[in-house]
C-alpha positions, 0 to 999 in steps of 0.5 A: 385444496388440501390444508397443506396447500392452504398453509403454504399459501398462507405463509406465502402472502405473510411473507409477501406482505411482510417484503411490501411493508419493509423494502418493497422487495424480498428475495429469500436468498439473493446470492440464489437469484444471482447464481441462477441468472449467471447459470442461465446465461448463454456461455458468451455472457450477458447482464444480470440485473439486480439493481434497487433490490434494497438490503439483501443476503447471501447464505452461500458463495455467489459464482460468477463463472461466465462474462457477466455484468452484475448490476448492483445500483440500490443494492446492498448484499451481505455476504457469508459465503467463503469467498462472498463473490468468487471470480473464476471466469473472464469478462466479469464486471460489478458495477454500482454507486458507492452511495447506494450499493453495499457488499457487506462482510457477513462473516469473519475470516472470509474475502468479500470478493475472491479467486484463486484462478486465472482470468481476464477483463475483471472490473469492480466500480462504484461499490462500498465495501464493508468489513467486520470492524476489529483492531486486529489484522487477519488475512483473510478478511479483504475487501478484494483478494485475487491470486492466480496460484494454486495453493495446494502446490504453492505453484503460480497459474497464468497471471490474471490480466486487465484488472480495473478497480475504480472508484470504490469505497472499502471500510472497517475491513480487518484485512486489506482493501485490495490484495492482488497476486500474479496479475499484469496490466492492473489499475487500482485508482480513485478508491477511498479506504478508511478504517481498514487494517491494511490497505493495497498490497501487490505481489508479481503485478507488472504494468499497473499503476495504484493512483489517486486513491485516499487511505486514511485512518487505520483502525489498528491500535498504535501498537500494531504495525501495518502497511497502507501501499505495499509491493513485495514478493513473498506472501506471508498468507500462503507462504508462496514465493512471487516474482517481484513487481515491476512497471508500475506506477504509484502516483498521487496517492494520499496516506493519512493518519497510518500512524504505526505503518509504512505508508509506501513500502517496496521490498521487491520491484523493478521499473516503479515510479513513486510520485506526487504522493502525499503521506501525512502523520505516518511513521515511515514514509517511502521504504525501499527496502529488499526483503530477501535474497531473491528480491530485485530492487532496481531502477526506481525513481521517488519523486514529488512526494510530500512526508509529514511524520506524526509528531511526538507522543508517548509510548512510541513503536519501535518502527523506523521513523525515517521520511525515505528509506532506501536499503538492503543488507549482507542477507538481502539484495542491495538496491540500485539504480534509484533516483530520490528527487524533489520530494519534501520530508518534514518532522521525520524521527521525531518519534523515534529520535535515533541517532542514525536516522534521518528525513532520508537515509541510505544503507547498503545501496548502490547507484543512488541520486539523492537531488533537489530534496527539501528536508526541514524540522526534522530530528537530528539529522537531514540525510544519513548514510548507514552501512556501505553504499556505493556510487551515490550522488547527493546534490542540490538538496536543501536541510534546515531547522533540525531538532534535538529533543535529546541535546545531542548535536545535529547534522544536515548530512551524516555519515554514520558508519560503512564505507561510502563512494560517490559526490556530495555537492551543492548542498545547503544546510543551516539551523543545524549544529554541523553541516557535514559529518564524516565518521568513517574513512571513505576516500572514495567519497568526493566532497565539493562545494556545499554551503552551510549556515550552522551553529558548529562546524561546517564539515566534521572530519573532512579527513575522511573524504576527498575534498575537491572544488 
C-alpha cells in the first residue's frame, strides 16, 4: 500500500468520523448527488429520496430535467447555483415538511427555484424557503420564479401548465415569494409569506387561484413601496410584455402590515374575482388600475373583502391611501364592467389625508357597480368620483363616522372632478359634514332617494345632477 493511498484513506476516515459525530450523514455536495440520481432515472422518471439528510449544501444548480419526485423531509439544503434548482421538464414534484425541510438561498441575486422553459405538472409542497434578509428589493431573489419566455428574443414560449405551490413558507427574500409568468391552470394556496420584500406576482396567468395565503410583515422600510399580491402584463424585470391575466380567483388571503404597499393590485386582467380577503395595516387596499394602453381590465368582481388602513404616522409616504380604487386614464385602458360589493372599508386616507381620496374611489372607469359596502372611520370622503366615469351605479352603501384632521368638510359621496353618468340611489350617510356633494355639472348622473344624517347640508350643488325620485 502506497503512502498516498494511506493518506487518502486516513482523510476519508476522519471525514466519516466527523460526519457521524455531527449530523450522522455527510455528503460532499448534495447537489451532485441529486443530479446523479436524476441522471440515473429512466426517461419516464421516478423518485429521488433525499429525506433525513440534515443540513447540506449544493454548490451548483440542481437540474430537475426528468419527471422526478424529489423527497426532502428532514433535509435542509443551502443552494448556491443560479438558480438553486432549475426546472426544465414536466412532472417535477418537490415535496417536504415545512417543519424540517428548507431550501436556503446561499448566494444573493439568485432565485431558489427558477425556470425559463415550458413544462407542465409542477408541484412544490411543504418546503420552507429562506432568503438572505435585507431592506431592499432585488429582482432575482425570488423563492420560486417560473417564466415560459425567451429572454434573448423577448418572446413567449408555450405556457407552463398545471402548477401547484401549496403549503410552503417563504421568509427574508429580497424579491417575491412566488413569481409566475405565462402559465395556465395554477394554484398558489395555503402558503405563509413573511418578512419578504414582495409577495405573489402573476403575469399572463390564466385559469388559476391565489387562495388562503398569509402575507405579513414585509421586511422593507416604510419609505419603500411594494406589492403583496399583483397581476400585471409588463415585466419590470426583463422588459417583456405579456398578455393580461384572465380567469383568476384571489380568495380568502390575509395581507397584514405591508404598510407602504398595495395589498392586491390588478394592472391588467379579465374575468377576475377578488373575494373574502383580509387586508390590515396596508396603505392601499385593492387597486384596479390599468398600467398602459395595451392592458385589458374588465369583468372583475371585488366582493366580501375587509380593509383596515395603517392609521396615522409621521413622515408618511406618498402612496395612495384608498381602500378600493378603480380607474385608468387618458393614456391607459379604462376599466369596465366592474362590481364592488359587500366590502368593509375603514381607516382609509388617514395617512395621506388627500382631499379627493376616499374609502372607495372611481376615476376613469365605465360600467361600475358600487353596492352594499360599509365604509366607516375614513378620512374626508366615503366614496369619491375623480375624472370622468360613465354608466356607474352607486346603491345601498352605508357611510359613517368620517374624520377630518385638517378641519375640512367631510362628504359621504363626493364628485370631485370629471363629468359623471349613471345613478346614485338608496345610500345612507351619517357622521359627516355633507351627505352628497357634486362639484361638476353632470346632468346624466341621476340622483335618487338617498338618506343622510349630517351636520351640514345633505346635498351640495344638487343643480349639477338630475334629481329623481
